[in-house]
C-alpha positions as CSV (number, residue, x, y, z in Angstrom):
1,X,12.2,-38.6,-12.4
2,X,12.6,-37.0,-15.3
3,X,14.1,-39.2,-18.6
4,X,15.3,-38.4,-21.9
5,X,13.0,-39.1,-24.5
6,X,14.8,-37.8,-27.3
7,X,18.5,-36.6,-28.6
8,X,19.4,-34.9,-31.7
9,X,22.5,-35.5,-33.5
10,X,22.4,-32.0,-35.5
11,X,23.2,-29.2,-32.9
12,X,21.5,-26.0,-33.1
13,X,23.4,-22.5,-32.9
14,X,22.6,-19.2,-31.9
15,X,24.7,-15.9,-31.3
16,X,26.0,-17.4,-27.9
17,X,26.9,-20.5,-29.2
18,X,26.4,-24.2,-30.3
19,X,24.6,-26.8,-28.5
20,X,23.6,-30.3,-28.2
21,X,19.6,-30.8,-27.9
22,X,17.7,-33.2,-25.9
23,X,14.1,-33.7,-25.3
24,X,13.2,-34.3,-21.4
25,X,9.9,-35.7,-19.7
26,X,8.8,-36.7,-16.4
27,X,5.5,-37.7,-15.1
28,X,3.9,-34.7,-12.8
29,X,2.2,-34.1,-9.8
30,X,-1.2,-33.6,-11.6
31,X,-0.8,-36.9,-13.4
32,X,0.3,-35.5,-16.8
33,X,3.2,-35.8,-18.7
34,X,5.2,-32.8,-19.4
35,X,8.5,-32.3,-22.0
36,X,10.7,-29.6,-22.1
37,X,14.2,-29.2,-24.0
38,X,17.9,-28.9,-22.5
39,X,20.7,-27.3,-24.1
40,X,24.1,-28.4,-23.1
41,X,27.1,-26.0,-24.9
42,X,29.5,-27.7,-27.0
43,X,31.1,-24.6,-28.3
44,X,29.9,-21.7,-25.9
45,X,30.6,-17.9,-26.5
46,X,31.5,-16.3,-23.5
47,X,29.3,-19.0,-21.2
48,X,31.2,-21.1,-19.3
49,X,31.4,-24.7,-20.4
50,X,28.8,-27.1,-19.2
51,X,26.2,-24.5,-18.2
52,X,23.2,-26.4,-19.5
53,X,20.1,-24.3,-20.7
54,X,17.1,-25.7,-19.3
55,X,13.7,-24.8,-21.2
56,X,10.2,-24.2,-19.6
57,X,7.5,-26.7,-20.2
58,X,6.8,-27.2,-23.8
59,X,4.2,-29.8,-23.6
60,X,1.8,-31.4,-21.9
61,X,0.1,-34.9,-22.4
62,X,-1.8,-37.2,-20.6
63,X,0.3,-40.4,-21.6
64,X,3.8,-40.8,-21.9
65,X,3.6,-42.2,-25.5
66,X,2.0,-39.0,-26.5
67,X,4.7,-37.0,-24.9
68,X,7.0,-39.3,-26.7
69,X,5.3,-38.9,-30.2
70,X,5.5,-35.0,-29.6
71,X,9.0,-35.1,-29.0
72,X,9.6,-37.1,-32.0
73,X,8.0,-34.7,-34.3
74,X,10.2,-31.7,-33.4
75,X,11.6,-29.6,-36.1
76,X,14.7,-27.7,-36.4
77,X,12.7,-24.4,-36.5
78,X,10.8,-25.3,-33.2
79,X,13.9,-26.4,-31.5
80,X,15.6,-22.8,-32.1
81,X,12.5,-21.3,-31.0
82,X,12.7,-23.4,-27.7
83,X,16.4,-22.1,-27.3
84,X,15.5,-18.5,-27.5
85,X,12.4,-19.1,-24.9
86,X,14.9,-20.9,-22.3
87,X,17.2,-18.1,-23.0
88,X,14.7,-15.3,-22.5
89,X,11.6,-16.6,-20.2
90,X,8.5,-14.9,-20.5
91,X,8.2,-12.5,-17.6
92,X,4.6,-12.5,-16.3
93,X,3.6,-9.4,-13.7
94,X,0.7,-10.3,-11.6
95,X,-0.6,-8.0,-8.6
96,X,0.0,-9.4,-5.4
97,X,-3.3,-9.6,-3.5
98,X,-2.9,-8.3,0.1
99,X,-3.7,-9.8,2.9
100,X,-4.9,-7.8,6.3
101,X,-2.8,-7.7,9.0
102,X,-5.5,-7.9,11.9
103,X,-8.9,-9.6,11.9
104,X,-10.5,-6.9,13.8
105,X,-10.1,-2.9,14.3
106,X,-7.9,-1.5,17.1
107,X,-10.2,-0.8,20.5
108,X,-11.5,2.9,20.7
109,X,-9.0,4.9,22.7
110,X,-10.5,7.3,25.5
111,X,-7.9,9.8,26.7
112,X,-8.7,11.0,30.0
113,X,-6.8,13.9,31.5
114,X,-6.4,14.7,35.1
115,X,-6.9,18.0,36.3
116,X,-8.7,21.0,34.8
117,X,-9.3,20.9,31.1
118,X,-10.3,23.6,29.1
119,X,-12.1,23.7,26.0
120,X,-10.2,25.6,23.1
121,X,-11.2,29.0,22.3
122,X,-11.2,30.2,18.6
123,X,-10.3,33.7,19.7
124,X,-8.6,35.3,22.8
125,X,-11.1,37.9,24.1
126,X,-8.7,39.8,26.2
127,X,-6.3,40.2,23.0
128,X,-9.0,41.8,20.9
129,X,-10.6,43.7,24.1
130,X,-7.6,45.4,24.8
131,X,-7.4,46.9,21.6
132,X,-11.1,47.8,21.1
133,X,-14.1,46.3,22.9
134,X,-16.4,47.4,19.9
135,X,-14.2,44.9,18.1
136,X,-14.4,42.1,20.3
137,X,-18.6,42.6,20.3
138,X,-18.3,42.6,16.6
139,X,-16.0,39.5,16.4
140,X,-18.3,37.7,19.2
141,X,-21.8,38.0,17.2
142,X,-20.3,36.0,14.1
143,X,-19.6,33.1,16.6
144,X,-22.2,30.3,17.1
145,X,-23.3,29.3,20.6
146,X,-20.8,26.3,21.1
147,X,-17.7,28.5,20.2
148,X,-19.1,31.2,22.6
149,X,-19.6,28.8,25.4
150,X,-16.2,27.6,24.5
151,X,-14.7,30.8,25.1
152,X,-16.4,31.5,28.5
153,X,-15.3,28.1,29.8
154,X,-11.9,28.6,28.2
155,X,-11.1,32.2,29.8
156,X,-13.1,31.1,33.1
157,X,-15.2,34.6,32.4
158,X,-18.0,32.8,34.4
159,X,-16.4,32.1,37.8
160,X,-19.4,32.6,40.1
161,X,-20.8,29.7,37.8
162,X,-23.9,31.7,37.0
163,X,-26.7,29.5,34.9
164,X,-26.2,31.1,31.1
165,X,-27.8,28.2,29.5
166,X,-30.6,30.6,29.2
167,X,-29.1,33.4,27.3
168,X,-29.3,33.7,23.6
169,X,-26.3,34.1,21.6
170,X,-26.2,37.7,21.4
171,X,-26.5,37.9,25.5
172,X,-23.4,35.6,25.5
173,X,-21.6,37.8,23.5
174,X,-22.3,40.8,25.6
175,X,-21.7,38.4,28.7
176,X,-18.1,38.1,27.3
177,X,-17.6,41.6,26.6
178,X,-18.7,42.6,30.2
179,X,-16.7,40.1,31.7
180,X,-13.4,40.9,29.5
181,X,-14.2,44.6,30.3
182,X,-14.2,44.0,33.9
183,X,-11.0,41.7,34.2
184,X,-9.2,44.4,31.8
185,X,-10.3,47.3,34.2
186,X,-9.1,45.1,37.2
187,X,-5.8,44.6,35.8
188,X,-5.2,48.5,34.9
189,X,-5.6,49.2,38.5
């Protein structure tokens, strides 16, 4: 419980008014004595009467007698500084340490699609082949094996499911051109 250690007869004045000053102390939880100043407005300028300004801890001492000795040595200059500190408390910005929300990652999700799922092709062989089969052959030669196989699967260019694993990239490109040419000819009839 806090107690008044010293009261000053001479008031302190600043731009907001005149104050009666007292030094207050208490025995803290960490077994130290801490002291601070309270300022009661006598003639407040714009502040409501009775709005006591309580300052921060100004001293910490191991014994009550040490705190009382500190309070006995306070000067008017110290008291004016304590009033400024009480009216304009120190602002300390600290970085908030973030805490994780989870203890483990989410489980790996595997989506299973029912029905016929075809790979995505990088080009439409029918769109290019309808304009010019030579350009189609040229563009296919620029693609790697997985992309050529994706085009064959995506556009069902191997309906009889022939074994094409043995074919080179050049042979796969030619296989696509022949299959597109045959289907375009069939559509034209």
